[in-house]
C-alpha positions in Angstrom: 0.2 0.0 0.0 1.3 3.5 -0.7 0.3 7.0 0.0 -2.3 6.7 -3.3 -3.9 3.6 -1.8 -5.4 5.4 1.7 -8.8 8.1 1.1 -7.3 11.6 0.9 -3.9 10.0 0.7 -3.4 10.9 3.9 -2.0 14.3 3.2 -3.9 17.7 3.1 -4.6 19.3 -0.8 -1.4 21.0 -0.9 0.5 18.0 -0.1 -1.8 15.8 -2.6 -0.9 18.6 -5.5 2.9 18.9 -4.7 2.7 14.9 -4.9 0.8 15.2 -8.5 3.1 17.7 -9.5 6.3 15.7 -8.8 4.8 12.9 -9.8 4.1 14.7 -13.4 7.8 15.2 -13.3 7.8 18.9 -12.9 9.0 21.0 -9.5 6.2 22.7 -7.3 5.5 26.1 -7.8 4.4 28.8 -6.0 2.1 30.1 -8.9 0.0 26.5 -8.6 -3.5 28.2 -7.5 -5.3 25.8 -5.1 -9.3 25.6 -6.2 -11.7 27.4 -4.3 -13.0 24.8 -1.0 -16.5 24.1 -2.1 -17.9 23.4 1.5 -16.6 26.1 3.9 -16.8 27.2 7.8 -16.8 23.2 8.8 -17.5 22.8 12.2 -16.3 20.0 14.1 -18.6 17.3 16.2 -17.5 16.0 19.6 -16.1 13.0 18.1 -13.8 15.5 15.9 -14.7 14.6 12.5 -15.8 18.0 10.6 -19.7 18.7 10.3 -21.5 21.4 8.2 -25.2 22.8 7.7 -26.7 23.4 4.6 -30.4 23.7 3.1 -31.7 20.9 1.3 -34.3 20.2 -1.3 -35.4 16.8 -0.4 -36.7 14.2 -2.9 -40.4 15.3 -2.4 -39.8 19.1 -2.9 -39.4 20.2 0.8 -36.6 23.2 1.8 -34.6 21.7 5.0 -31.8 22.7 7.1 -29.6 20.0 7.7 -26.5 19.7 9.2 -24.5 16.6 8.8 -20.8 14.5 9.3 -19.7 13.7 5.4 -19.1 10.0 5.1 -18.3 9.9 1.7 -19.3 10.9 -2.2 -19.9 9.2 -5.1 -21.8 8.5 -8.4 -24.6 6.1 -8.1 -28.5 5.6 -7.1 -30.4 4.8 -3.8 -33.9 4.4 -2.8 -35.1 7.7 -3.5 -32.9 8.8 -6.2 -33.0 6.5 -8.9 -31.0 8.5 -11.6 -26.9 7.9 -11.3 -25.4 11.2 -10.0 -23.4 12.7 -7.5 -24.4 12.0 -3.9 -23.3 12.4 -0.4 -23.8 9.9 2.6 -23.6 11.6 5.9 -24.6 10.9 9.2 -27.3 13.4 9.9 -26.7 14.8 13.1 -30.6 16.3 14.0 -31.9 12.4 12.7 -29.1 10.7 14.4 -28.6 8.6 11.4 -26.9 7.9 8.0 -28.9 9.7 5.1 -27.7 9.8 1.6 -28.3 13.7 -0.1 -28.2 14.7 -3.9 -25.2 17.0 -4.7 -27.2 19.1 -7.0 -30.3 19.9 -4.2 -27.5 21.2 -1.5 -27.3 24.8 -1.1 -25.3 27.3 1.1 -27.1 28.0 4.5 
């Protein structure tokens, strides 16, 4: 197993960018710009895992505010989203259960 076998490569986004440049045969540059994070202002749960709050339109069209700890993002289907799309599986802090959210329905709170 090497550094690329672990989720996230076990390193920060900046470290991964430098490794990608190194593996591609170019030296790291101070001119490399990092993409803006999609999710900002992460909170931290009591377990130390990052959490965040967002507004969400569920499969029935109801707007809700959700606070979650993300577990994984994947392309696929779920019980309520039968068309393949980007989904986030997360632990819902208010419902105390795992839930799946369609990424295209997540909005800034």
